[in-house]
C-alpha positions in Angstrom: -33.8 -54.8 -94.3 -34.1 -57.8 -92.0 -36.9 -56.1 -90.0 -38.8 -55.3 -93.2 -38.4 -58.9 -94.5 -39.8 -60.2 -91.2 -42.7 -57.8 -91.4 -43.5 -58.9 -95.0 -43.3 -62.5 -94.0 -45.8 -61.9 -91.2 -48.1 -60.0 -93.5 -48.2 -62.8 -96.0 -48.7 -65.4 -93.2 -51.7 -63.5 -92.1 -52.9 -63.4 -95.6 -52.5 -67.2 -95.7 -54.5 -67.5 -92.5 -57.4 -65.4 -93.9 -57.5 -67.3 -97.2 -57.3 -70.6 -95.3 -60.2 -69.7 -93.1 -62.3 -69.1 -96.2 -61.3 -72.4 -97.6 -62.1 -74.1 -94.3 -65.6 -72.6 -94.4 -66.1 -73.9 -97.9 -64.8 -77.3 -96.9 -67.2 -77.5 -94.0 -70.1 -76.6 -96.3 -69.0 -79.1 -98.9 -68.7 -81.9 -96.3 -72.2 -81.3 -95.0 -73.6 -81.3 -98.5 -71.7 -84.5 -99.2 -73.3 -86.0 -96.1 -76.7 -85.6 -97.9 -75.4 -86.5 -101.4 -72.9 -89.3 -100.9 -72.3 -89.9 -104.6 -71.6 -86.4 -105.7 -68.2 -86.6 -107.3 -68.0 -82.8 -107.8 -68.3 -82.3 -104.0 -65.5 -84.9 -103.4 -63.3 -83.1 -105.9 -64.0 -79.8 -104.2 -63.1 -81.2 -100.8 -59.9 -82.8 -102.2 -58.8 -79.6 -103.9 -59.4 -77.5 -100.7 -57.3 -79.9 -98.6 -54.6 -80.0 -101.2 -54.5 -76.2 -101.4 -54.2 -75.8 -97.6 -51.5 -78.5 -97.4 -49.3 -77.2 -100.3 -49.7 -73.5 -99.4 -49.3 -74.3 -95.7 -45.9 -75.8 -96.3 -44.9 -72.9 -98.6 -45.7 -70.3 -95.9 -44.0 -72.1 -93.0 -47.0 -74.0 -91.6 -45.3 -77.4 -91.9 -47.2 -79.0 -89.0 -50.5 -78.0 -90.5 -49.5 -79.3 -93.9 -48.4 -82.6 -92.4 -51.7 -82.9 -90.5 -53.7 -82.2 -93.7 -51.8 -84.8 -95.7 -53.6 -87.9 -94.5 -57.0 -86.2 -95.0 -56.1 -85.3 -98.5 -55.0 -88.9 -99.1 -58.3 -90.3 -97.8 -60.4 -88.1 -100.2 -58.1 -88.9 -103.1 -59.1 -92.5 -102.5 -62.8 -91.5 -102.3 -62.7 -89.7 -105.7 -60.9 -92.7 -107.2 -63.6 -95.1 -105.9 -61.3 -96.9 -103.5 -62.9 -95.6 -100.3 -66.6 -95.2 -99.5 -68.0 -91.9 -98.2 -69.2 -92.7 -94.7 -70.7 -90.7 -91.8 -67.6 -91.6 -89.8 -65.3 -90.2 -92.5 -67.3 -87.0 -92.7 -67.4 -86.5 -88.9 -63.7 -87.2 -88.6 -63.0 -84.7 -91.3 -65.2 -82.0 -89.7 -63.3 -82.6 -86.4 -60.0 -82.3 -88.2 -61.1 -79.0 -89.7 -61.6 -77.7 -86.2 -58.0 -78.8 -85.4 -56.7 -77.1 -88.6 -58.5 -73.9 -87.6 -56.8 -74.0 -84.2 -53.4 -74.6 -85.8 -53.9 -71.5 -88.0 -54.0 -69.4 -84.8 -50.8 -71.0 -83.5 -47.3 -69.6 -84.1 -45.8 -72.0 -86.7 -42.4 -71.7 -85.0 -43.8 -72.7 -81.6 -46.5 -75.1 -82.6 -47.2 -77.8 -79.9 -48.3 -81.3 -80.4 -51.8 -82.6 -79.8 -52.9 -86.1 -78.8 -56.3 -85.3 -80.2 -54.8 -84.6 -83.6 -52.9 -87.8 -83.6 -56.0 -89.8 -82.7 -57.9 -88.2 -85.5 -55.2 -89.0 -88.0 -55.0 -92.7 -86.8 -58.8 -93.0 -87.3 -58.5 -91.5 -90.8 -55.6 -93.9 -91.6 -57.7 -96.8 -90.3 -60.6 -95.9 -92.6 -58.4 -95.4 -95.6 -56.4 -98.5 -95.0 -53.1 -96.6 -94.8 -50.4 -97.9 -92.5 -50.2 -96.3 -89.1 -47.2 -94.1 -88.6 -45.3 -94.3 -85.4 -46.7 -92.0 -82.6 -45.1 -88.6 -83.0 -45.4 -85.1 -81.8 -46.7 -82.9 -84.5 -44.8 -80.0 -83.2 -41.4 -81.7 -82.8 -38.5 -81.9 -85.2 -37.7 -83.0 -87.7 -40.3 -81.2 -89.7 -42.2 -83.2 -92.3 -41.2 -82.5 -95.9 -44.7 -82.7 -97.4 -44.4 -84.3 -100.8 -47.3 -83.9 -103.2 -48.1 -87.3 -104.7 -49.3 -87.5 -108.3 -53.0 -88.1 -108.5 -55.1 -89.2 -111.4 -56.1 -86.4 -113.7 -59.7 -85.2 -113.6 -62.1 -86.4 -116.2 -62.8 -84.2 -119.2 -61.3 -83.2 -122.5 -57.6 -82.3 -122.6 -56.9 -78.7 -123.4 -54.0 -76.4 -123.3 -53.8 -73.4 -121.1 -51.3 -70.5 -121.3 -50.4 -69.2 -117.9 -48.5 -66.0 -117.4 -47.1 -65.7 -113.9 -45.1 -62.7 -112.7 -44.4 -62.9 -108.9 -44.5 -59.7 -106.9 -41.2 -58.3 -105.7 -41.6 -59.7 -102.2 -42.3 -63.3 -103.1 -38.9 -64.6 -102.0 -38.9 -62.5 -98.8 -42.0 -64.1 -97.4 -40.6 -67.6 -97.9 -42.8 -68.5 -100.9 -41.1 -70.7 -103.5 -42.1 -70.5 -107.2 -40.7 -74.0 -107.7 -43.5 -75.4 -105.5 -46.1 -73.5 -107.5 -44.7 -74.8 -110.8 -44.5 -78.3 -109.4 -48.2 -78.2 -108.4 -49.1 -77.1 -112.0 -47.2 -80.2 -113.3 -49.4 -82.4 -111.2 -52.4 -81.2 -113.2 -50.9 -82.4 -116.5 -48.0 -81.9 -118.9 -46.3 -78.5 -118.4 -43.7 -76.7 -120.4 -42.2 -73.6 -118.8 -40.3 -70.6 -120.1 -38.6 -68.2 -117.8 -38.6 -64.5 -118.7 -35.5 -62.6 -117.6 -36.1 -59.2 -119.2 -36.7 -57.5 -115.9 -33.3 -58.5 -114.3 -31.3 -55.3 -113.7 -27.5 -54.9 -113.9 -25.6 -56.4 -111.0 -24.9 -53.1 -109.3 -28.8 -52.5 -109.0 -29.5 -56.1 -108.1 -31.4 -56.9 -104.8 -30.7 -60.5 -103.8 -34.0 -60.8 -101.9 -36.2 -59.5 -104.8 -37.8 -61.7 -107.5 -37.3 -60.4 -111.0 -38.1 -63.5 -113.1 -41.5 -64.1 -114.7 -42.7 -67.4 -116.2 -44.9 -68.5 -119.1 -46.3 -72.0 -118.8 -48.2 -74.0 -121.4 -50.2 -76.7 -119.5 -51.9 -79.6 -121.2 -54.5 -80.9 -118.7 -58.1 -82.0 -118.2 -58.4 -79.6 -115.3 -60.7 -76.5 -115.5 -59.5 -72.9 -115.1 -60.6 -72.7 -111.4 -58.4 -75.7 -110.5 -55.4 -73.9 -112.1 -56.2 -70.7 -110.4 -56.3 -72.5 -107.0 -52.6 -73.3 -107.3 -51.9 -69.5 -107.0 -54.6 -68.7 -104.5 -52.3 -67.5 -101.8 -50.1 -65.3 -104.0 -52.6 -64.1 -106.5 -53.1 -60.7 -104.8 -49.4 -59.9 -105.1 -48.6 -61.1 -108.6 -49.5 -60.8 -112.2 -51.5 -63.8 -113.2 -53.2 -64.5 -116.5 -54.8 -67.8 -117.4 -56.2 -68.3 -120.9 -57.2 -71.3 -123.0 -55.3 -71.8 -126.2 -57.3 -74.8 -127.5 -56.0 -78.3 -128.3 -52.6 -79.6 -127.2 -51.1 -79.2 -130.6 -51.1 -75.5 -130.1 -48.2 -75.9 -127.7 -45.9 -77.8 -130.1 -44.0 -74.7 -131.3 -43.2 -73.9 -127.8 -41.9 -77.4 -126.9 -39.0 -77.1 -129.2 -37.8 -73.8 -127.9 -38.8 -73.9 -124.3 -36.2 -72.9 -121.8 -35.7 -75.1 -118.7 -37.6 -74.2 -115.6 -35.7 -71.8 -113.4 -36.1 -73.2 -109.9 -36.1 -70.7 -107.0 -33.1 -72.4 -105.5 -31.1 -71.5 -108.6 -32.4 -67.9 -108.7 -29.1 -66.2 -107.7 -27.0 -68.2 -110.1 -29.3 -67.3 -113.1 -29.3 -63.7 -112.1 -25.5 -63.5 -112.0 -25.3 -65.1 -115.5 -27.8 -62.5 -116.7 -26.1 -59.4 -115.3 -25.5 -57.9 -118.7 -29.2 -58.2 -119.7 -30.5 -54.9 -121.0 -33.6 -53.4 -119.5 -34.4 -51.6 -116.3 -36.2 -52.4 -113.1 -39.8 -53.4 -113.5 -42.4 -52.8 -110.8 -44.8 -55.6 -109.8 -46.2 -53.7 -106.7 -49.7 -53.6 -108.2 -50.9 -56.2 -110.7 -52.1 -54.7 -113.9 -54.8 -57.4 -114.3 -55.9 -57.6 -110.7 -59.7 -58.1 -110.5 -59.9 -57.8 -106.7 -57.8 -56.4 -103.9 -57.9 -57.5 -100.2 -58.1 -54.5 -97.9 -57.9 -54.4 -94.1 -61.3 -53.8 -92.6 -59.9 -51.0 -90.4 -58.8 -49.1 -93.5 -62.3 -49.4 -95.0 -63.9 -48.2 -91.8 -61.5 -45.2 -91.8 -62.5 -44.4 -95.4 -66.2 -44.5 -94.5 -65.6 -42.3 -91.4 -63.8 -39.7 -93.6 -66.6 -39.8 -96.2 -69.1 -39.2 -93.3 -67.1 -36.1 -92.2 -67.1 -35.0 -95.9 -70.9 -35.3 -96.1 -71.2 -33.1 -93.0 -68.9 -30.5 -94.5 -70.7 -30.6 -97.8 -74.0 -30.0 -96.0 -72.5 -26.9 -94.4 -71.3 -25.7 -97.9 -74.8 -26.2 -99.3 -76.3 -24.3 -96.4 -73.8 -21.4 -96.9 -74.5 -21.3 -100.7 -78.2 -21.2 -100.0 -77.9 -18.2 -97.8 -75.8 -16.2 -100.3 -76.8 -15.0 -103.7 -73.7 -16.1 -105.4 -74.2 -18.2 -108.6 -70.5 -19.3 -108.7 -70.6 -20.5 -105.0 -73.9 -22.3 -105.7 -72.5 -24.1 -108.7 -69.4 -25.2 -106.7 -71.7 -26.4 -103.9 -73.8 -28.4 -106.3 -70.7 -30.0 -107.9 -69.3 -30.9 -104.5 -72.7 -32.4 -103.5 -72.7 -34.5 -106.6 -69.2 -35.8 -106.1 -69.8 -36.4 -102.4 -73.0 -38.4 -103.1 -71.1 -40.6 -105.7 -68.2 -41.1 -103.2 -70.6 -42.0 -100.4 -72.5 -44.5 -102.6 -69.2 -46.1 -103.7 -67.7 -46.3 -100.2 -71.0 -47.8 -98.8 -71.1 -50.4 -101.5 -67.6 -51.5 -100.5 -69.0 -52.3 -97.0 -71.8 -54.5 -98.4 -71.0 -58.2 -98.4 -73.2 -61.2 -99.0 -74.6 -62.9 -96.0 -73.8 -66.4 -97.5 -70.7 -67.0 -95.4 -72.6 -66.3 -92.2 -75.5 -68.6 -93.3 -73.3 -71.4 -94.4 -71.5 -71.8 -91.1 -74.7 -72.7 -89.4 -74.9 -76.0 -91.5 -72.3 -77.3 -89.1 -74.2 -76.2 -86.0 -77.4 -77.9 -87.2 -75.5 -81.1 -88.1 -73.8 -81.3 -84.7 -76.9 -80.4 -82.7 -79.1 -82.9 -84.7 -76.6 -85.6 -83.8 -76.4 -84.7 -80.2 -80.2 -84.3 -79.7 -81.0 -87.4 -81.7 -83.2 -85.4 -84.2 -83.3 -85.4 -88.0 -83.1 -81.7 -89.2 -82.5 -80.3 -92.6 -81.3 -76.7 -92.9 -82.5 -74.8 -96.0 -81.1 -71.4 -97.0 -82.7 -68.7 -99.2 -81.4 -65.3 -100.1 -77.7 -66.0 -99.2 -76.7 -63.5 -101.9 -78.4 -60.7 -100.0 -75.9 -58.0 -99.2 -75.6 -56.3 -95.8 -73.2 -53.9 -94.1 -70.2 -55.8 -92.9 -70.5 -54.2 -89.5 -74.0 -55.6 -89.2 -73.1 -59.1 -90.5 -70.2 -59.3 -88.0 -72.6 -59.0 -85.1 -75.3 -61.4 -86.5 -73.6 -64.7 -85.5 -74.7 -64.7 -81.9 -78.4 -63.9 -82.4 -78.8 -66.4 -85.2 -76.9 -69.1 -83.3 -79.2 -68.6 -80.3 -82.3 -68.7 -82.5 -81.2 -71.9 -84.3 -80.3 -73.6 -81.0 -83.7 -72.6 -79.6 -85.5 -74.0 -82.6 -83.5 -77.3 -82.4 -84.0 -77.8 -78.7 -87.5 -76.3 -78.0 -89.2 -76.1 -81.4 -88.3 -79.3 -83.2 -90.0 -82.4 -81.8 -88.4 -85.8 -81.4 -88.7 -88.0 -84.5 -91.3 -90.3 -82.8 -93.5 -87.3 -81.8 -93.4 -85.9 -85.3 -94.4 -89.1 -87.0 -97.2 -89.6 -84.4 -98.5 -86.2 -85.3 -98.4 -86.9 -89.0 -95.3 -84.8 -89.7 -92.3 -85.8 -91.8 -89.6 -87.5 -89.7 -87.1 -85.0 -91.2 -87.7 -81.6 -89.6 -86.8 -78.3 -91.4 -85.2 -75.1 -90.3 -85.3 -72.4 -93.0 -82.9 -69.5 -92.9 -83.7 -66.6 -95.3 -82.7 -63.1 -96.0 -84.3 -60.4 -98.3 -84.2 -56.7 -98.8 -87.2 -54.5 -97.6 -86.6 -50.9 -98.3 -83.8 -49.6 -96.2 -83.8 -52.8 -94.1 -82.9 -56.4 -94.5 -85.2 -59.1 -93.1 -83.5 -62.2 -91.8 -85.8 -65.0 -90.7 -85.3 -68.3 -88.9 -88.3 -70.5 -89.4 -89.0 -74.1 -88.2 -91.8 -76.5 -88.7 -91.8 -77.6 -85.1 -94.4 -77.5 -82.3 -94.8 -73.7 -82.2 -94.9 -71.5 -79.1 -97.2 -72.6 -76.4 -98.7 -69.3 -75.3 -100.3 -70.8 -72.2 -97.0 -72.3 -71.0 -95.2 -68.9 -71.6 -98.0 -67.1 -69.6 -97.8 -69.6 -66.7 -94.1 -69.3 -66.5 -94.3 -65.5 -66.6 -96.8 -65.5 -63.7 -94.5 -67.9 -61.7 -91.6 -65.5 -62.1 -93.7 -62.5 -61.2 -93.3 -60.8 -64.6 -97.0 -60.3 -65.1 -100.0 -60.5 -62.7 -102.2 -63.6 -62.9 -105.1 -61.7 -64.3 -103.2 -59.8 -66.9 -105.0 -59.5 -70.3 -102.3 -60.0 -72.9 -102.5 -60.3 -76.6 -100.6 -63.1 -78.3 -98.0 -60.7 -79.5 -97.4 -59.4 -76.0 -97.0 -63.0 -74.8 -94.4 -63.6 -77.4 -92.6 -60.5 -76.1 -92.1 -62.2 -72.7 -89.7 -64.8 -74.1 -87.2 -61.9 -74.6 -87.2 -61.1 -70.9 -83.7 -61.6 -69.2 -83.5 -65.1 -67.7 -86.9 -66.3 -69.1 -87.2 -69.9 -70.2 -90.0 -72.4 -70.2 -87.5 -75.3 -69.9 -87.7 -77.1 -66.5 -84.3 -78.7 -67.0 -81.0 -77.0 -67.9 -79.1 -78.7 -70.7 -75.9 -78.1 -72.7 -78.1 -76.6 -75.4 -80.6 -74.3 -73.6 -82.6 -73.7 -70.5 -80.7 -70.9 -68.8 -82.9 -68.2 -70.3 -80.1 -66.1 -71.8 -80.4 -66.9 -75.5 -83.5 -64.9 -76.6 -82.4 -62.0 -74.3 -79.1 -61.9 -76.2 -81.0 -61.8 -79.5 -83.1 -58.8 -78.4 -80.2 -56.9 -77.0 -77.9 -57.5 -80.0 -80.6 -56.6 -82.6 -81.5 -53.4 -80.7 -77.9 -52.4 -80.6 -77.9 -52.6 -84.4 -81.0 -50.4 -84.5 -83.1 -53.3 -85.5 -86.3 -55.0 -84.3 -87.6 -58.5 -83.7 -90.9 -59.9 -85.0 -92.3 -63.3 -83.9 -95.1 -65.3 -85.4 -96.1 -68.8 -84.5 -98.8 -71.4 -85.0 -99.4 -74.1 -82.5 -98.2 -77.4 -83.9 -97.0 -75.8 -87.2 -93.8 -73.9 -86.3 -92.4 -70.6 -85.4 -90.8 -67.8 -87.4 -88.5 -65.2 -85.8 -87.6 -62.3 -88.1 -84.8 -59.8 -87.5 -85.4 -56.4 -89.2 -82.0 -54.8 -89.6 -80.8 -51.6 -91.2 -79.0 -52.0 -94.5 -76.1 -49.8 -93.3 -74.9 -48.4 -90.0 -73.1 -45.4 -91.3 -74.8 -43.0 -93.7 -78.4 -42.9 -94.9 -80.5 -40.8 -97.3 -83.0 -39.0 -95.2 -86.0 -36.7 -95.3 -85.5 -33.6 -93.1 -88.6 -32.5 -91.3 -89.5 -30.2 -88.4 -91.9 -30.8 -85.5 -92.2 -27.8 -83.2 -88.7 -26.3 -82.7 -87.0 -29.6 -83.4 -85.5 -31.1 -86.5 -85.8 -34.8 -87.3 -84.7 -37.2 -90.1 -86.8 -40.0 -91.5 -85.1 -42.6 -93.8 -86.1 -41.9 -97.4 -86.3 -45.6 -98.2 -89.2 -46.0 -95.7 -91.3 -43.2 -97.2 -93.9 -43.7 -99.9 -95.4 -40.3 -100.5 -96.3 -36.9 -98.9 -99.6 -35.0 -98.8 -100.9 -31.9 -97.1 -103.4 -32.0 -94.2 -105.4 -28.9 -93.1 -106.9 -28.3 -89.7 -110.4 -28.4 -91.2 -109.8 -31.9 -92.5 -108.6 -32.9 -89.0 -111.7 -31.5 -87.4 -114.0 -33.2 -89.9 -112.6 -36.6 -88.8 -114.3 -36.2 -85.4 -111.2 -37.1 -83.5 -110.3 -40.1 -85.6 -106.8 -40.2 -87.0 -107.4 -41.2 -90.6 -106.7 -39.6 -93.9 -108.4 -40.5 -97.2 -105.8 -41.0 -99.9 -107.2 -41.8 -103.4 -110.2 -43.5 -101.9 -108.1 -45.5 -99.3 -108.4 -44.8 -95.6 -104.9 -44.6 -94.0 -104.2 -44.1 -90.2 -101.8 -41.4 -89.2 -99.9 -40.3 -86.1 -99.5 -36.6 -85.2 -95.9 -36.3 -84.0 -96.8 -33.0 -82.1 -99.2 -34.9 -80.0 -96.9 -38.0 -79.7 -94.0 -35.8 -78.5 -96.2 -34.0 -76.0 -96.0 -30.6 -77.8 -98.9 -28.0 -78.1 -101.4 -29.4 -80.6 -101.8 -26.1 -82.5 -99.2 -26.0 -85.2 -99.1 -24.6 -88.7 -102.4 -24.2 -90.6 -101.4 -26.9 -93.0 -99.6 -30.0 -91.8 -97.5 -32.4 -93.9 -98.3 -36.1 -93.8 -95.5 -38.6 -94.7 -96.8 -42.1 -95.5 -94.6 -45.0 -94.8 -94.9 -48.8 -95.2 -94.5 -50.6 -91.9 -94.7 -54.1 -93.3 -98.4 -54.5 -92.6 -99.8 -51.5 -94.4 -99.4 -47.8 -94.8 -99.2 -45.4 -91.9 -98.9 -41.7 -91.9 -96.7 -39.4 -89.7 -97.9 -35.8 -89.4 -95.1 -33.2 -89.2 -95.0 -29.4 -89.3 -92.8 -28.9 -92.3 -90.7 -31.0 -94.8 -87.4 -29.2 -95.5 -86.1 -31.7 -98.2 -83.7 -34.5 -98.7 -80.4 -34.9 -96.9 -77.6 -37.3 -96.4 -77.5 -38.1 -92.7 -74.2 -39.3 -91.1 -75.5 -41.5 -88.2 -74.0 -40.7 -84.8 -75.0 -42.9 -81.8 -76.5 -41.4 -78.8 -75.2 -41.8 -75.2 -76.3 -44.4 -72.8 -78.7 -41.9 -71.2 -80.9 -42.2 -74.3 -80.6 -45.9 -74.8 -84.3 -46.5 -73.7 -85.7 -44.0 -76.3 -86.5 -46.7 -78.7 -88.0 -44.7 -81.6 -84.7 -42.7 -82.0 -82.1 -44.5 -84.1 -79.4 -41.9 -83.7 -78.5 -38.3 -84.5 -76.9 -36.3 -87.2 -75.3 -32.9 -87.6 -77.0 -30.6 -90.1 -75.3 -28.1 -92.3 -76.1 -25.2 -90.0 -74.4 -27.0 -87.1 -77.5 -28.1 -85.3 -78.4 -31.6 -84.3 -81.3 -33.6 -85.7 -82.6 -36.8 -84.3 -83.0 -39.8 -86.7 -86.3 -41.4 -86.1 -86.9 -45.2 -86.5 -90.4 -45.3 -88.2 -91.0 -49.0 -87.4 -90.3 -48.6 -83.7 -92.2 -45.3 -83.5 -95.3 -47.0 -85.1 -94.9 -50.0 -82.8 -94.9 -47.7 -79.7 -97.9 -45.8 -80.9 -99.8 -49.0 -81.7 -99.0 -50.5 -78.3 -99.9 -47.5 -76.2 -101.9 -48.5 -73.2 -105.3 -47.8 -74.7 -104.2 -48.4 -78.3 -104.7 -44.7 -79.0 -102.5 -41.6 -78.9 -105.5 -39.3 -78.4 -105.6 -39.1 -74.7 -102.1 -39.2 -73.4 -98.5 -39.0 -74.2 -97.2 -42.5 -75.0 -95.2 -44.3 -72.4 -92.7 -45.4 -75.0 -90.9 -42.1 -75.3 -89.0 -42.6 -72.0 -89.9 -46.1 -71.2 -87.7 -48.4 -69.0 -89.4 -51.7 -69.7 -88.4 -53.9 -72.7 -89.7 -52.8 -76.1 -92.8 -54.6 -77.4 -92.7 -56.9 -80.3 -94.1 -55.7 -83.6 -97.8 -56.7 -84.2 -96.9 -58.0 -87.7 -96.4 -61.4 -89.3 -93.5 -61.1 -91.6 -92.8 -64.8 -91.8 
């Protein structure tokens, strides 16, 4: 039992850490917004509540040092919201630095926490700003532990209303060290509270578990606070309890309860109350899964395992459909169709679970821009668009490094000093715009600045100096942009803490390619640069169009396709060697995959043309045969094939054979950038190239 109790405690401490990290991210975002809008009382209240939640819940889960450290910060922002302390750049910078310390403390073992001189210096600076008396120098990790008391603070503005709160703790609440008394005390800080304890779930003494919580509470709270402020009191136990918060109108609605309310049952008196209630009728009640839970926190590894299993199910379902198609058996066909329908629904549901908004990733770059602007002496405003765009969590997890390098590059190389901007007629405040949007089966994430733009001549000179290109090389603007992604390439003559070592853009290219994505660059001299990352929506399963070229099977993402038409050999001959098709009066170029893959040109009498949108216009891919739609479970290829850029992966078909999944964007890129801009005379070098991939000749900014 002791081992299980310890395991539960660790589980809930980990849950506290995860919730606290989310609160810290929100706090950082709110502080940076407050830096731009000093008089925003809502932001001040948001910061105060976040600090208060971390402090109170930290103490409840055994993070006493963290709670003690947060106490002075909370006090300072309490003074700010009461008009007794002015919001200053110094206070914001100190609080941001303190959040870094809190983040570090979350990773420490609470039982073995060590002191930090930096933390004490930060607190002394905060106390000096707030006018609080300096406490004697102490080690934050030494005994005695600080008993963090929550001091009453003025009620928020707004009409008084009464809330009915029904709170039933999960069975393990006491085992993890959580104390319902602290939660009830926090509620009382919000206003006038009357509490009734429900004892109906208490079992007979012979069935009683002393470490289990059987009591539930009903609280009537008269307060000016909103529902969200009440919910935040329970934020760290909400996933393991029954919690219902509902408004019951004006305070008079609670009068009937005031006369009959039972006293609050403190957690410290829990055992005594249970002993007195041992004759209470009623059986054991399970709180293992809240009836009214609206969300459930699940470990990422479990979700990944579910998606892997669904992927295997998709493969088995494809085999079943293949078997049903070969046999004339109506019953087997019906079963196959039903399994296909259920598998498709399960696949869609599991994939949606993996999609998360990119907002959290975007928001954390506000701090990066704030700190770099201060260090570089520049004025930069970060604007965000499309933060609600959803993307596979496995993709989002790997976006931080590429985006960080792009933003640092814009801050150091792209954005000019204030004096230079003003001299050129630009606003002193520079802008970096971070955006995301869906585009078919892809998500486009762009980092745009209004700086000096890319100096193509400087890039070219540097490339010649490093021997990357010959001095007489005839390069297009797009090909010159591609040079900045070469390993070790940098136009900076001096290495700084921010950039100059030539590793940033190379990291961007490698990381994006590992995600089966592509990078587009557009720039105007003196007007700024836009770098767009084109990333797949998901890394696991896609809806595909199964086609054949020669003896091989290939899959094209359905989301990229627009329409399909037939193309006869006579029509090809009439084009006099030009690769264009006329579709409803519009001329559209196409690529014959037989020719592109180096296969004999003579195929079936009638070819199939699949038209796709590559972001700049429509392009056709000519295949031998279209077999139909399929669900492709993406399997990565080995390192031997890492340079085959137009192949995104492979999948196993229902008959057990392997089909390559083509990347249409990269395939069109490679065809467009063949040496003579044509695929008529030779097999393209891109199929087995060893040099870095070219940058798409498109402007998606």
